[in-house]
C-alpha positions in Angstrom: 34.4 35.0 56.2 37.4 36.0 54.2 36.5 39.1 52.2 39.9 40.6 51.8 39.7 41.2 48.1 36.1 42.5 48.0 37.3 46.1 47.7 39.7 45.2 44.9 37.0 43.4 43.0 34.6 46.3 43.4 37.3 48.7 42.2 38.0 46.6 39.1 34.3 46.4 38.3 33.8 50.1 38.7 36.8 50.8 36.4 35.5 48.4 33.8 32.0 50.1 33.9 33.6 53.5 33.6 35.7 52.5 30.7 32.6 51.1 28.9 30.8 54.4 29.5 33.6 56.4 28.1 33.6 54.4 24.8 30.4 56.0 23.7 28.6 55.0 20.6 31.7 55.2 18.3 30.6 57.7 15.7 33.4 59.0 13.6 33.8 62.7 12.9 32.1 62.6 9.5 29.3 60.4 10.8 28.7 62.8 13.6 28.7 65.8 11.3 26.2 64.0 9.0 23.9 63.2 11.9 24.0 66.8 13.1 23.2 68.1 9.6 20.2 65.7 9.3 18.9 66.8 12.7 19.4 70.5 11.7 17.5 69.9 8.5 14.6 68.3 10.4 14.5 71.3 12.7 14.5 73.8 9.8 11.6 71.9 8.3 9.7 71.9 11.5 10.3 75.6 12.0 9.2 76.4 8.4 6.0 74.4 9.0 5.4 76.3 12.3 6.0 79.6 10.6 3.6 78.7 7.8 0.9 77.6 10.2 1.4 80.8 12.2 1.0 82.9 9.1 -2.1 81.0 8.0 -0.8 79.6 4.8 -0.1 76.0 5.5 1.5 73.9 2.8 -0.6 71.8 0.5 0.9 68.5 1.9 -0.3 69.4 5.4 -3.9 70.1 4.2 -4.3 66.8 2.4 
């Protein structure tokens, strides 16, 4: 049972896995900013709808 390089192989596999995790999804700065702006706009719309519902004057689109 020669398992002399088992530790080395495990270390290499762990380093490869860690490198793949660090890569991320690869969004550039402008793409990330655009994605953040889209998410912020959705949240503003949700908040406006919640405020309208709370005040009792829901928009016409929600009533239909």
